[in-house]
N, C-alpha and C positions, 0 to 999 in steps of 0.2 A: 504494500500500500504506500502510495506517495505521501510524504510528509507535507505539512504546511509549507515548509521552506522549499521543498522540491517544486511544488506547484507555483509558488510565487516567483521563484528564480526562473522557472521555465517561461512563465508569462512575460516577465521583465525582459528576459534575453531575446524574446521575439519582438521586442520593441513596444510592448503594451504598457501603458501607465496603469498602475494598480489602484483599485477602488475597493475599500472595505467599509461598508456602512454598518451602523450599530442599531440595536434595539435593546431596550431593557426587558429582560425576561419576565413574563407574567404581567406586563403592564395592562393588557386587555385579555379578554377570553380567547381571542383568536391571534395572539401575539406571534405565533410561529408562521402565520400567513405573511407577515412582513418579511420574514427571511426568504420565503419562496418568491415574493415579489422582488426582493433585492437581487436574488439570483437571476430571475428572468430579465431583470433590467441590466445585467452585465457586471454584477459584482464579482470580484476575484476571490473573496472570502467574506464571511459575515461575522460580526462581533456581537456577542451576547453579554449583557451585563447581568451579573447576579446581584440583586439589590442588597444593600447593606445600610443599616440605620445610621452609621456614623462615618460617612465617606470623607476622605481628606482632599481628594483631587477633583471632585465633581462640583460644578456650578449649580445654579438654581434650577435649570431645566432638568438635568439628569437627576438631581435630588428629588424634584417633584415627581418625576417618573418612578423613581425607586419608592417614594412614599406611597404612590398610588398602587404599585405592585404589592408592597408589603401589606397595605390596608385590605387588599383583596385576599390575603391569606397565602400569598405566594411564598414558597420555600425553594431553597437551592435544590433539594431533592425533587420537587415537582418540576422545576425547570429542566433538570437533566433528564427526567422521565419524558417530558415533552420532546426534548431534542432527540432522544433515542427513537422516537416514533416517526419523525419526519424524514422525508426523502430529499436530500440535498446532494448535489455533486461538488459544490464548492466547499472548502474547508470551514469548519466552525471554530471560532476563537472565543474563549470566555475571558471576561475581565471581571475581577472581583478583588476583595481586600484580604489582607493576610489573616485576619481573624477567622474568616470562613474556611480558609485553607488549613490553618494550623490547629483549629479547635478539634477537628476529627483526625488530624495527622496528615501530613503532606502525601504520604504514600497512599493512604486510603482515598484521599480527595482526588489525586491524579488518576488513580485506577478508575474511579467513578467517571471522571471526564472521558477517559478512553472508552469506557463501556457505552457512553452516550454518543460516541462518534466525534468527540471534540479533539481537534488537532493542535490547538494553541492555547496558551494561558498567559494572561497579563495580570500582574499583582503590583500595582503602582506604589504601595506603601512598604514594600520590601526593599531595604537598602542593599546595595551591591555586596557589602560585607556580610550580610545576613542571609543571602539568597541560597547558600549551599544546599541546605536540606531540600528545599523545593526544587532546586535545579536538578539534583540527583533523582528525586522521585518522579519528576516530569520526564526526564530522559528514560528512566526505566519503564514508564508507561507509554512511551512513544508520543508524548505531548511536547511540542516546542514551547519552551519558556521564553517569552518575548520580554526583553529589557527596555527600559526607557532612558532617554537622555534629554536634558533640558538646556536652554541657552546658557545656563550658568555652569554646566558640567565642564571641568577642566580637561585639557587635551589628553592627559595620561589616562583619565577615567573614560573618556570617549573610546580610546583604543581598547581598554579592557571590556567595555560594554560591547564593542564590535566583535571582540573575540569570543565572548561568552554567551551573547544572545543567540537565540535560535528562532527560525521562522522569518523574522525581520527585526529591525530596530525601530522602535516607536519613538519618533522625534517630537517632543512637546514644543510647540511653536512659541509659547509665551511663558513667562514666569507668573502663572496664575492658574485658575481652575478652568474646567471645560465650559464652553458656552458659545452662543452665537455672537459674531462680531461683524461690524460693518466693513472693516479693512483687515486683510490678512497680514500678519506681523512679519516685517522684514527679518526679525530675529529668527524666525523659523526657517527661512530660506538660508540664512547664514549657517544655522545649525546643520541643516541637511547637507550642505556643501562640506562642512567639516567632517561629518560622519562618512560621507562618500569617499573622503580622502584616506580613511583609516580602515574601512571594511568593505568587503564585496557583498555583504548581505543586502537584501532589499531594504531601503530606508523609506519609511512612510511617515509623512507629517500629519499631525492631528492637533486638535484644539483650535477652534476658530475657522475651520473650513466650512463656510456657511452657504456658499453658492457656487455655481459652476466656474465663474471667473476666478474664485479663490483656489479651486482645485487645479486649474490650469496654471496659475501663478506658482503654486506650491510645487507642481511637477516639473517646472523648469529647473529645479534643483534636486528634488526628491524623485524616488521611483514610484511613489503613489501617495494616496491620502486615506486617512481614516476619518469618517464623517459621523458625528454622533448627535450633538445637541440640536443642530438645525433640523434633523429628521425627527428627533423626539419632540421638539416643539410642535411639529405638524401632527404627530400622533396625539399629543396631549390636547391639541385644539380640535381633535375629532376626525382627522384625515384617516381614511381607511388604507389597507395595504395597496390597493391599485393607485391611489393618489400619491402616497409616499414613494411607491415604486416608480411613479412617473418622475418624481424629483431625482431619484437615483439615475434613471434613464437620461435625464437632462445632463447630469454630470458626466455620465459615460460618453454621451455624444460629444460633449465639448472636449473631453480628454482625448478621445479618438481623433477628433478633428485637429487638435493641436499637436498630436504625437509626432507628426512629420515636420512640424515647424522648427526652424533652427533655434538652438538655445541661445538666449541673449540676456541682456540685463533685465532684472525684474522690477 
């Protein structure tokens, strides 16, 4: 079975700009239909948030989505059960916090991810110096542990993140939380370029990718984008899978259109 990294590298090496949209697990009764819509719209992987009551990296929109999911009685167990039942050809990547991973043991948690068909894991509140246990458990389960880098990450640590991350490197475009923004941050573009200089892994930019033009701007330096809050705002406002899938399709179309354009100043 191909890993998350295999699939993303293969797509990137064919010249495709990578697109990874997000949904909060359990936010609606039919939440897995958003994943199917993302896949149909041209996503290269899908990111699923396991809601947590005390997130450190999520802004208001994702927090609101998590609160709604938790109020519905959603649990990590139920979300993974839902994931195990759906038919997707693109890789599934779970994002959650260390508490949910470590409470039941990293080995058990990663094994459950594998059994649900999950191929990647993002744990943003795990420091690089503390990631060893989860890193080993994820590797043993065949799950790629994706590490994050921020604009403040020093060069030596960027190299270590590039060497130890699996699947891709998640480049956080701003020193702040997730959320929709009017302008895509130049700091993200600079970070993507710094990472591309020290690793051959796919580098995806996230945080603030809110519209197709942002995705195109980000991909002038990065290999792709992760899109979360802008899509979840639409879900929270009542947009169904077909409508949010159309938003993903619009990003896919612009990324494909721009893929052959020469790289220049952003």
